[in-house]
C-alpha positions as a Markdown table, in Angstrom:
| # | Residue | x | y | z |
|---|---|---|---|---|
| 1 | Unk | -10.0 | -21.9 | -0.6 |
| 2 | Unk | -11.3 | -21.0 | -4.1 |
| 3 | Unk | -8.8 | -19.4 | -6.5 |
| 4 | Unk | -11.2 | -16.7 | -7.4 |
| 5 | Unk | -11.5 | -13.2 | -6.0 |
| 6 | Unk | -14.9 | -11.6 | -5.2 |
| 7 | Unk | -16.7 | -14.8 | -4.3 |
| 8 | Unk | -20.2 | -14.3 | -2.8 |
| 9 | Unk | -22.4 | -16.5 | -0.7 |
| 10 | Unk | -24.7 | -18.7 | -2.9 |
| 11 | Unk | -22.3 | -18.9 | -5.9 |
| 12 | Unk | -21.9 | -22.4 | -7.3 |
| 13 | Unk | -18.5 | -23.7 | -8.6 |
| 14 | Unk | -17.8 | -26.9 | -10.5 |
| 15 | Unk | -14.8 | -29.1 | -10.5 |
| 16 | Unk | -12.6 | -29.3 | -13.7 |
| 17 | Unk | -14.6 | -32.2 | -15.1 |
| 18 | Unk | -17.9 | -30.6 | -14.2 |
| 19 | Unk | -18.9 | -33.7 | -12.2 |
| 20 | Unk | -19.1 | -32.0 | -8.8 |
| 21 | Unk | -20.7 | -28.8 | -7.7 |
| 22 | Unk | -20.0 | -26.8 | -4.6 |
| 23 | Unk | -22.1 | -23.9 | -3.2 |
| 24 | Unk | -20.5 | -21.1 | -1.2 |
| 25 | Unk | -22.1 | -21.0 | 2.3 |
| 26 | Unk | -19.8 | -18.5 | 4.0 |
| 27 | Unk | -17.0 | -16.2 | 2.9 |
| 28 | Unk | -14.3 | -15.8 | 5.4 |
| 29 | Unk | -12.2 | -13.3 | 3.5 |
| 30 | Unk | -9.4 | -13.0 | 1.0 |
| 31 | Unk | -6.7 | -15.6 | 0.8 |
| 32 | Unk | -3.4 | -13.9 | 0.0 |
| 33 | Unk | -0.2 | -15.8 | -0.9 |
| 34 | Unk | 3.1 | -14.4 | -2.1 |
| 35 | Unk | 3.3 | -12.7 | -5.5 |
| 36 | Unk | 5.2 | -15.6 | -7.1 |
| 37 | Unk | 2.7 | -18.3 | -6.3 |
| 38 | Unk | -0.3 | -16.7 | -8.1 |
| 39 | Unk | -2.4 | -18.4 | -5.4 |
| 40 | Unk | -4.6 | -15.6 | -4.3 |
| 41 | Unk | -8.3 | -16.3 | -3.9 |
| 42 | Unk | -11.0 | -16.4 | -1.3 |
| 43 | Unk | -11.2 | -18.5 | 1.9 |
| 44 | Unk | -14.7 | -19.8 | 2.2 |
| 45 | Unk | -17.0 | -22.6 | 3.5 |
| 46 | Unk | -18.7 | -24.7 | 0.8 |
| 47 | Unk | -21.2 | -27.5 | 0.7 |
| 48 | Unk | -21.4 | -30.3 | -1.9 |
| 49 | Unk | -24.3 | -30.1 | -4.3 |
| 50 | Unk | -25.3 | -33.6 | -5.2 |
| 51 | Unk | -27.7 | -34.3 | -8.1 |
| 52 | Unk | -28.1 | -38.0 | -7.2 |
| 53 | Unk | -29.9 | -38.7 | -4.0 |
| 54 | Unk | -28.5 | -42.3 | -3.9 |
| 55 | Unk | -24.9 | -41.3 | -3.8 |
| 56 | Unk | -23.1 | -41.1 | -0.4 |
| 57 | Unk | -20.6 | -38.4 | 0.5 |
| 58 | Unk | -17.7 | -40.9 | 0.2 |
| 59 | Unk | -18.8 | -42.0 | -3.3 |
| 60 | Unk | -19.1 | -38.3 | -4.3 |
| 61 | Unk | -15.6 | -37.5 | -3.1 |
| 62 | Unk | -14.2 | -40.6 | -4.8 |
| 63 | Unk | -15.8 | -39.5 | -8.0 |
| 64 | Unk | -14.7 | -35.8 | -8.0 |
| 65 | Unk | -11.8 | -35.6 | -5.6 |
| 66 | Unk | -8.1 | -35.8 | -6.2 |
| 67 | Unk | -5.1 | -35.7 | -3.9 |
| 68 | Unk | -3.0 | -32.6 | -4.5 |
| 69 | Unk | 0.6 | -33.2 | -5.4 |
| 70 | Unk | 3.0 | -30.9 | -3.6 |
| 71 | Unk | 5.1 | -28.8 | -6.0 |
| 72 | Unk | 8.3 | -30.2 | -4.6 |
| 73 | Unk | 7.3 | -33.7 | -5.8 |
| 74 | Unk | 6.5 | -32.8 | -9.4 |
């Protein structure tokens, strides 16, 4: 899920540190949450865009990924 509305196939999004890029392959439709969460966006399928041919998927995810913290733990 991307927290952007109006996402189109082919668009590329970056992570917060601009270390990872993700290309939209398929748009499934809008993602609607309740009014208080401000979590609306677009449900879509993305692919990782890797600039370094020598990096594995696991290395890429270790580099750019984070584990989300549920709001009830913060």
